[in-house]
C-alpha positions as CSV (number, residue, x, y, z in Angstrom):
1,M,82.1,91.3,90.7
2,S,80.5,89.0,92.7
3,N,79.9,85.0,92.4
4,S,76.5,84.1,93.4
5,A,73.6,82.0,92.7
6,I,70.0,83.4,92.8
7,L,66.7,80.9,92.9
8,L,63.4,82.7,92.3
9,I,61.3,80.3,93.4
10,H,57.0,79.8,93.7
11,C,55.0,76.5,94.3
12,P,51.8,75.6,96.5
13,D,52.5,75.9,99.9
14,Q,53.0,73.0,102.2
15,P,55.4,72.5,105.4
16,G,58.9,72.6,105.2
17,L,60.0,74.5,101.8
18,V,62.3,76.6,103.7
19,A,64.0,73.7,105.4
20,Q,64.4,71.9,101.8
21,V,65.9,75.1,99.8
22,T,68.2,76.0,102.5
23,E,69.4,72.8,103.3
24,F,70.4,72.3,99.5
25,V,72.3,75.3,99.6
26,H,73.7,74.5,103.0
27,K,74.8,70.3,102.1
28,N,76.4,71.8,99.2
29,R,79.1,74.3,101.2
30,G,76.9,77.5,100.2
31,N,76.3,80.6,101.9
32,I,73.8,81.9,101.9
33,T,73.8,85.5,101.7
34,N,69.8,86.7,101.3
35,L,66.7,85.0,101.6
36,D,63.3,86.4,101.5
37,Q,59.9,84.7,101.3
38,H,56.1,85.1,101.3
39,V,52.9,83.0,101.9
40,D,50.1,84.2,100.4
41,R,47.0,82.6,102.2
42,D,44.4,83.3,100.5
43,L,45.9,81.2,97.5
44,N,47.8,78.9,99.7
45,H,50.7,79.8,97.5
46,F,54.4,80.1,98.6
47,F,57.0,82.5,97.0
48,M,60.7,82.8,97.5
49,R,64.3,83.9,96.8
50,I,67.3,83.0,98.0
51,E,71.1,84.1,97.1
52,W,74.2,82.2,98.1
53,D,77.7,82.3,97.6
54,L,79.4,80.3,95.3
55,T,82.9,80.2,96.1
56,D,83.0,77.3,98.1
57,F,79.6,75.3,96.6
58,V,80.4,72.0,95.5
59,I,77.8,71.5,92.4
60,P,79.6,73.1,89.4
61,K,77.7,76.1,88.4
62,E,76.5,74.2,85.2
63,K,74.7,71.3,87.2
64,I,73.1,73.6,89.7
65,G,69.4,73.7,88.0
66,D,69.5,70.3,87.3
67,Y,70.4,68.8,90.6
68,F,68.0,71.5,92.3
69,S,64.9,70.1,89.7
70,T,65.5,66.5,90.4
71,L,65.8,66.9,94.2
72,I,63.7,69.5,95.4
73,G,62.0,71.3,92.2
74,S,59.8,68.4,90.7
75,T,59.3,66.7,94.2
76,Y,57.3,70.0,95.2
77,N,56.0,71.1,92.2
78,M,58.0,74.1,91.9
79,E,58.3,76.7,89.3
80,W,61.7,78.1,89.3
81,Q,64.2,80.6,88.0
82,L,68.0,80.1,88.3
83,K,70.3,83.4,88.1
84,F,73.9,84.4,88.7
85,T,75.5,87.5,89.7
86,D,78.4,87.3,87.4
87,Q,76.5,87.0,84.4
88,K,75.1,91.1,83.3
89,P,72.2,91.1,81.9
90,R,71.4,92.2,78.7
91,M,68.9,95.1,78.4
92,A,67.6,97.2,75.1
93,L,65.7,100.4,74.9
94,F,63.0,101.2,72.7
95,V,62.0,104.9,72.4
96,S,60.3,107.1,70.0
97,K,60.3,110.7,70.7
98,A,60.5,111.9,74.3
99,S,63.8,111.8,75.8
100,H,63.6,112.2,79.7
101,C,63.2,108.6,80.4
102,L,66.0,108.0,78.1
103,Y,68.6,110.2,79.7
104,D,67.8,108.9,82.9
105,I,68.2,105.4,82.6
106,L,72.0,106.6,80.4
107,Q,72.7,108.6,83.5
108,R,72.4,105.8,85.8
109,Y,73.9,103.4,83.5
110,G,77.2,105.6,82.8
111,T,77.4,106.1,86.7
112,G,77.6,102.8,87.3
113,E,74.2,102.5,88.9
114,Y,73.0,99.8,86.7
115,D,75.1,96.7,86.7
116,C,73.9,96.0,82.9
117,E,75.1,95.9,79.6
118,I,73.2,98.2,76.7
119,T,72.8,96.5,73.4
120,A,70.9,98.4,71.5
121,I,68.5,101.6,71.1
122,V,65.6,100.6,69.0
123,S,63.7,103.5,67.6
124,N,60.3,104.4,65.5
125,H,61.9,107.8,64.5
126,T,65.4,109.2,64.3
127,K,65.2,112.1,66.5
128,L,66.9,110.6,69.9
129,A,69.4,108.9,67.6
130,Y,72.6,111.8,68.6
131,I,71.5,110.9,72.5
132,A,72.7,107.3,71.5
133,E,75.8,108.6,69.5
134,R,76.5,110.7,72.2
135,F,76.7,107.7,74.8
136,D,78.2,105.4,72.2
137,I,75.2,102.6,72.0
138,P,74.2,101.4,68.6
139,F,70.9,102.9,67.5
140,H,68.4,100.7,65.1
141,H,65.8,103.0,63.7
142,I,63.0,100.8,62.9
143,P,59.8,102.6,61.6
144,I,56.6,100.5,61.7
145,T,53.3,101.3,60.0
146,R,50.1,99.2,60.1
147,E,51.4,97.5,57.0
148,T,54.6,96.6,58.1
149,K,54.3,95.7,61.6
150,P,54.8,92.1,61.1
151,E,58.2,92.5,59.2
152,Q,59.0,95.1,61.0
153,E,59.1,93.3,64.4
154,Q,60.2,90.2,62.9
155,K,63.4,92.0,62.0
156,T,63.9,93.5,65.8
157,K,63.3,90.2,67.0
158,V,66.5,88.7,64.9
159,L,68.1,91.8,66.2
160,L,67.5,91.3,69.6
161,D,68.6,87.5,69.4
162,E,71.6,88.5,67.6
163,L,72.8,90.7,70.5
164,Q,71.8,88.3,73.0
165,T,69.2,91.0,74.8
166,D,68.1,89.4,78.1
167,F,65.2,91.8,78.1
168,I,63.7,95.4,76.9
169,V,62.6,98.5,78.2
170,L,60.2,100.9,76.8
171,A,61.0,104.1,77.7
172,R,58.5,106.1,76.4
173,Y,58.0,103.7,73.0
174,M,55.2,104.7,71.7
175,Q,53.8,102.0,69.9
176,I,51.4,98.9,70.3
177,L,52.7,96.0,69.9
178,S,51.8,92.9,68.2
179,D,50.5,89.7,70.4
180,D,53.3,87.5,68.9
181,F,55.8,90.0,69.7
182,C,54.5,90.6,73.4
183,D,54.1,86.2,74.0
184,H,57.2,85.7,72.6
185,Y,59.1,88.6,75.1
186,A,56.7,87.4,77.9
187,T,57.4,89.0,81.2
188,R,60.7,90.0,79.6
189,I,59.2,93.7,78.4
190,I,59.1,97.0,81.2
191,N,56.9,99.6,80.0
192,I,56.2,103.0,81.6
193,H,53.1,104.1,81.2
194,H,52.0,107.9,82.7
195,S,49.4,107.1,84.8
196,F,48.4,105.4,88.0
197,L,46.8,102.5,86.8
198,P,44.3,101.0,86.6
199,A,43.7,104.7,85.7
200,F,44.0,106.6,82.5
201,K,44.7,103.7,80.5
202,G,45.7,104.2,76.8
203,A,46.7,107.2,75.1
204,R,46.9,111.1,76.7
205,P,46.7,110.1,80.2
206,Y,47.4,113.4,81.6
207,H,44.7,114.8,79.2
208,S,42.3,112.4,80.5
209,A,43.7,113.5,84.5
210,F,42.8,117.3,84.0
211,E,39.6,116.6,82.6
212,R,38.8,114.4,85.7
213,G,40.5,117.1,87.9
214,V,42.4,114.9,89.9
215,K,44.2,115.4,92.8
216,L,46.9,112.7,92.2
217,I,49.0,112.1,89.1
218,G,51.2,108.9,89.0
219,A,53.3,106.0,86.8
220,T,53.3,103.1,86.4
221,S,55.9,100.3,85.4
222,H,54.6,97.3,84.3
223,Y,55.6,93.8,82.6
224,V,53.8,93.9,78.7
225,T,51.2,91.6,77.6
226,A,48.7,91.5,74.6
227,D,46.4,93.3,76.6
228,L,47.0,97.4,76.8
229,D,48.1,98.4,80.0
230,E,47.0,95.5,81.8
231,G,50.2,93.7,82.7
232,P,52.1,92.8,86.2
233,I,52.9,96.0,88.0
234,I,56.4,96.1,89.1
235,A,56.5,99.6,90.6
236,Q,54.4,102.9,91.3
237,D,54.8,106.2,92.5
238,V,52.6,109.7,92.9
239,E,52.9,113.1,93.4
240,R,50.0,115.6,94.6
241,V,48.1,118.1,92.2
242,S,45.8,120.7,92.5
243,H,43.3,122.7,90.5
244,R,46.1,125.3,89.9
245,H,48.2,123.1,87.5
246,G,47.6,122.7,84.3
247,I,48.1,120.0,81.7
248,N,51.4,121.2,81.2
249,D,52.0,121.1,85.0
250,L,50.9,117.8,85.0
251,K,53.2,116.6,82.2
252,R,56.0,118.8,83.8
253,I,55.4,116.7,87.1
254,G,54.7,113.5,85.5
255,K,57.7,113.4,83.8
256,D,59.7,113.3,86.9
257,V,57.3,110.1,88.7
258,E,57.8,108.3,85.1
259,K,61.5,108.5,85.5
260,R,61.8,107.3,89.0
261,V,59.5,104.5,88.9
262,L,61.0,103.4,85.3
263,S,64.4,103.3,87.5
264,R,62.9,101.5,90.3
265,A,61.9,98.8,87.9
266,I,64.8,98.4,86.0
267,Y,66.6,97.9,89.4
268,L,64.4,95.3,90.4
269,Q,64.7,93.7,87.4
270,L,68.5,93.7,87.1
271,Q,68.6,92.7,91.3
272,H,66.2,89.4,90.1
273,R,63.8,90.4,92.7
274,V,60.7,90.6,90.7
275,L,58.8,87.2,90.5
276,P,55.8,87.6,88.2
277,F,52.5,85.2,88.8
278,G,49.7,85.5,87.3
279,N,48.8,89.3,86.4
280,R,50.8,90.2,90.0
281,T,54.2,90.3,90.9
282,V,56.1,89.4,93.9
283,I,58.8,92.2,94.9
284,F,61.3,90.9,97.3
285,N,63.6,93.1,99.4
């Protein structure tokens, strides 16, 4: 396992930002292994991801954040996140009845493509419990009705806290989360929506696409916010379709798109390459 630190930074643009950050790493004997930066000229805003090897770094890991904030972050009005590659992210999966995204995630996890820990599979149904058992992952059935939603979401929060879960993936979880739950896990819930947003929000997008006679169908992975299907987009893709495709064809083709879009979003999250900003994201190479 590598022993690196990753800083994700954004702030108002001004001269010398790259130099200040790289000098901080260099002066403290860090070896920069990856750096990507972007300036939004319209907003005059700076974004950066920098990764460096900690082998000879002189600042203790637990003090890096304090030093960076004092010496650079506060001075330049930076918002930043500090991550370490030797700490495996802990991911929970939320599902309902559809299994295609869940199977795809677990296959990638099982082959080592995802360097993380899956803390739990949470579902409002029991249909997919056998898959969790097959992969030896704890399954938690938490049914939800309109009347029980506050109580059950609180139960879910307690469970996720006990399991020290870092982020949640909604792998076709067909429940609308409350505003409170979304706010509690802001930019820590990733959803897959089975359309190319902003087109065909909400339920039954394949039916809507068929009725509209689209020539492309797609999928969108995004962070969940209180506004349904409106969160910052992480990944998208499309496939061509034609008048020859019925609704079941669109669903079949769409499932493949959903799997690869969600897998891409999860990979980016695990690699700490996504920086949310407002209702958009910067995706670093």
